N, C-alpha and C positions, 0 to 999 in steps of 0.2 A: 800382247801381240794381237794385231788385227786379223780379221778373217782372211783378207787377201794375202797376208804374209803366211798364215798357216796353210792356206791352200797351195801356195807356191812350194812350200816344204812337202806337203802331202803328195803332190804329183810326182816327186822323186822317189817316194817310198811305197805308195799305194796305187795300183792301176787306176788311172783316171782321177786319182786324188780322192776317191770316195770308196766306201765299203759296200755300196749298193747303188746301181745306176740312177735310181730316182732322186738321189740326193745331189746329182750333178747340176746344180743351178748355175746358169750363166750370168755374168762372167766368172763368178765363183760363189760357192755356197757360204751362207753365214754359219759361224760356229757358235754353239750354245755353251755358255758358262754354267748355267743352272736353270732349273725349272721348278715351279711350285704352282699348284692350283691350275688356273687357266693360262698361265703366263710362262713365256720363255725369256730368259735374259741372255743376250748375246755377248760375245767378247768385245764387240764394238760399242757396248753401252746402250744397246737398243732393247726396249721392253716390248714384247709382241704378245697379242692375244692369239693363242694357239688353236687353230681349227683343223690341225692335222693329227695331233695327239698320238704320235708314233705310228700313224696309219691305222689307228683304230683301237689298240688295246686299252687305252687309258680312259675308260668310261667314267671313272671317278676323278679324273684329272691327275696332274703330276704330284707325286710325293704325298698322296693322301695319308693323313696321320694314322688311320687304323691299319692300312696296308703296310706302311713303313714300320709300325710297331710289330706286326706279324713277321715281317722279314727280319727285323732286329732280334726278335725272340729266337727265330730259327738259327740265325748266324751265331748266336751264343752257344747253340748246340752242335754247330758244324754245318757245312753246306754241301758235302758230298760224301756218301757212305759206300756206294757200291753194293748196297744191300737194300731190301725193301724197308719202307718206313710207314708208320701208321697213317701219315698224310695221304699216301696213295689211296688208301681205302676211303678216307674222308672225302677227297675230291671225286673219286669214282662214284661214291654213293650219291653225291649231289648231282653230278652230271646224268647218271642213269635215272635218278628220280625225277629229273626235270624233262626227260625225253621219252615218251611212251614207246618209241620204236627201238630203244637202246637197252640192252641187257648187260653188256660188258664193255670195258674201255681199256685201251693200252695208251700210256703216256709216253710221248717222245719229246724232242727238243724244238721242233719247228713245224709250221704248217706244211712246208714242203715235204718233210719226212712223213707227216701224217697222210698226205694224199698219195705219196709214193707207195707207202705200205698198204693203203686201202686198195689201190689198183692191183698190187701183187696179191693181196688177199682175195680180191674178186676173181682174179685169174685162177688162183689155187682152188677156190671153192667150185667154180664152174667148169674148170678144165678147158676153158676157151682162151683165145689169144687177144682178140681185138677189144678196143674200148672206143667209146664215142665221147667227145667233149663238145662244148659250144664254142663257136667262133668268138674269139676275144675273151673267152673265159680264162682266168688265171688260176692255176692250181699249184704254184710253186715253180722252182727252177730246175726240176729234174727232166731227164731226156724225153720221157714218154709224153709230156704235156707241153713241151716247147715246140709248138707247131704253128706255122703261119696260117692266117685266114686265107681260104681259097676263093675262087671266083664262082663256083657253082653252089647249088643249094646243099649238096651232100658231097663234101670234098675229101680227098685222100690227104693224108698227112705229108707235109713238107717241112723239113727242119727249119726252125726259127733261130738257130744259133749255129755258128761254126762248132765243129766237134760233136754234133749230134748225128748219129748214124741214120742214114735214110731208111735202111731196112727196119730199124726199130720204130720210127714214127709212121712207117707204112701200116702199122697195126693200130694207128690212131685215126679215126674218122672224125669229121667235124660237121655240125649242123648249125644253122642260125638259131639264135635265141628266139623264143616265142613262135617257133615254126613247127607245129606238130606234124604236118604232112612230111616234112623233110626227115624227121625222126622215124616216122612210120616207114618211109621208103628205105632208109638205111637198114632198119631191122628186118624188113621183109626180104631184102636182097642179101642178107648176110646172117648165117646161122652160127657164126663163130665169135659173136660179141659177148664179152663177159659182163660189161658194165657201162652205164651212162653216168659220167661224172658231171655234176652241174652245180654252179653257184645259184641258189634259189633267187637271190637278187644279185645281179652282176655288179660287183663292188669295185673291181679294179679298172673298169671303164665307166664308172657310173656315179651314183646308182642308176641302173637300168632295171625297171620293175617288171615283174611277170604280168602278162595279160590275165584278166579274170579267167580262172579255170585252167590256166596253162599247167601249173604244177600238178594239179589233180589228174589232168589228162596224161601228163608225162608218167605219173605213177601207174595209171591204167595200161598205157602202151607198153612200158617196160615189163610189167607183170605178165601181160598177155604173151610176150615173147620170151618169158623166163630169163630176163636180163636184170642184173642187179642195178639198183639205183643208189649211187653214191651222192649224198647231199653234202656239198662242201660248205660248211658253216664256219669256216675260219674267220670270216668277217661278220656274218650275221649272228653267230652264236652269242647269246646274251646281249647283243647290241640292239635288237629290235624287240626284246622282251625275254622273260624267262621261258626257256624252251625253244627260243630262236624261231627260224622259219618253219621248222617241223610243226610247232604248236600254232604259230600265227596263221599259217596257210593250211594246216590240217593235212599235211602230206607226210607219210611215214616211210623213211628210207630203209634200205637194207643195211647200209653202212653210212656213217656220217663222220666228218672230220671237223676238228676244232683247233683253235689256237688263240692268239691275241688275248681277249678278255679273260679266258680261263686261267691265265698265268699272272693276272694282275699287273702286267707290264714287264714281267721277267720272261725269258725265253721258254716257250712251251709249245707243244702240239699234242693232239690226241686223235686216234681213230677209234670208232666204236660201232657197235651194231648188234644184230641178233645173236643170241647165244650159240646157235648151231654154226654160224659163220665164224664168230670170234674164237671159238674153241679150236679152230684150225691153226691159230697162231702158236709158234713155239714158245715154251716147251710143251704146251698141251697138244699141239698138232704139227704138221709138216711144213707150214708156211713160216719162213724164217724172218724174224725182225729182232734187232737188238740195238743197244746204244749205251755208251758209258753214262750219258747224262739223262737217260730215260728216268722219269719220276724223280727229277732233281728236287730235293727237299725245300730249297729256297723258293723255287718257282711254285711248288705245290702249296707252300704256306701262303704265298701271296695270292694264289688262285682261290684257295679255300676262304681266305679273308674277304676277297672281292665278291665271290658268289654269295657268301653269307650276308654281306652288306646289301647286295641287291635283293635278296630274299626279305631282309628286314625292312627295306625301304622300297616297296614296289611302286610307290607313287612317283619315283624319279622318271619312269618311262613316260608318264603323262607330261611331266614338267619338261622333259627334253623335247617331246613332240611339240609342245606349245612354243618352245624357244625357236625351233626351226620354222614353225609356222609364222612367227613374227618376222623372221628374215624373208620368208617367202612373200609375204604381203608387200614388202618394199620392192623386192626383185620383180614381182609381177607388174607393179605399177610402172616400172621402167619400160615395159613393152619392147624389150630387146632380148631375144632368145627365150629359153624355157627353163623353168626352175623345177627340179625334181627332188622329192623328199620321201623318206620313210623313217619315222621316228627321229633319231638323232643323226641319220645319214642324210646328206643333202649335197646338191650340186647345181650350178647354173651352166646350162649348155648354150653355146652360141650357135643355136639352130632354131628355126621357127617353131618346131614342135618337139616334144620330148622324144628322144630316140627309143626304139623298141629292140634294137639289136646292135651288134658291133658295126655293121656297115653304115647304119644311120649315125652312130656316134662319130665315125670317121668323116662324115659330112660336115661336122661342126667347124667353125672358123677358129682354128687353133691360134692364129696370129692375134685375133681379137681377144681370145682368152689370155694370151701372154701379156697384152697391154693391160687388161683388167687385173691380172694377178699382180703385176708390178705396181699398179696404182693402189691395190689393196695393201700390199706390203708397205708402201710409203705411208699409208694410213695406220700402220701398226697392226695389221691383221695378217697372220701367216696361214695361207691356204696351201694344200698340196700343189706343187708347182707344175701341174699338167692338167689339160682339159680332160684327161682320161684317168683321173683319180677321184675318189670320194672324199668329201669333207665330213668332219665329225664334230660333235659337241660332247661335253662332259657335264657331270653334276657340279663341277667346280666353276663353270661359267655362270657368273652372276647376272642379275637383271641388267646392271650397267654394262657388262661385257656384251650381252646380246644387243642392247641398244647401240653400242659402238659398232658392232659388226653390221647390224642392219643399216645404220646411218652410212657406213662406209660403202655397203652394197649400193645404196641409193645414189650416192655421189659418184661412185666409179662406173656404174652402169649408165647413168644419165650423161656422163661426160662425153 
């Protein structure tokens, strides 16, 4: 059965025909039959080079043999216990060992759960109600962070979805990314802020990179106001290197959140932080968090195998950076728009200069991107289908794959 037929059926059974809005490609999404390495095989018989990679988790590519073996070994032992398993300790030891600012970690089932719990923990620790986030920053689909971008430099929260209570998001302030003055203004005017939650690299509209010194200054400002810094590393964790943005940029958070790569492609999330903060989590303390699938052994097994592989092969980060640089060289030659990269994250923005914040991202020519995206898909390259999503590469992308992607970029940008 073809993708168009499947989508017709799906629309009668699933809202919008998809399980997540970003998958709603017009006129219909393609359905994947299988995936291996750097490739997707669709039900329509098309073979695609995948530069979406599940929106980031698959840094080793699809169905990596060592990860698959780790999952298979765990499945033979069972995949849900409702009790602790040794794998929790194994993965926690790796994560805490790689991040100097982290002493303890709690595993959950998604990045959304991780950021929701991190915010609750920050409020419980400080006794304050408000949080600050960055305009355009994405921290999952829970109420406190589903907030529209406003028109001023320091905006009050306005619900970004029906069903979100205005009184709740009134406790969420927003500031532009790379704007230290705005952050200082909000904190100077409000003594009820528990935390500033921040993507160190804006991944869900980007990548949009921090200005030199921005993250270090954010750490200084939040510390001066006795406000917790939550570093949302769901995308950047293990994507830009061992230790993620914390190590790369030398900024130590009070709380950090993780997901994607630490589960090896299976569902996972985690929030972590200093011992004195984390020990407030139940059952050790009064801040409640629980979940049937917390510390799921199959996800933990995949995560441990993935992180051990990354530790054993640190050279892959240089190789991935070289690969995105090869694509960048072709894209820059097209002299159309701006190409942004950080390690294996990359994106071509249809804007004369690289955006520094959400409002500049919104200035991009989305229609031009749509034409480019369709042309790339026709060339057999699957990119995330939005100007406002990051592209990814994996260790499974071969030299030939990179050459094909770069060649397609050249052809489609010059067209």
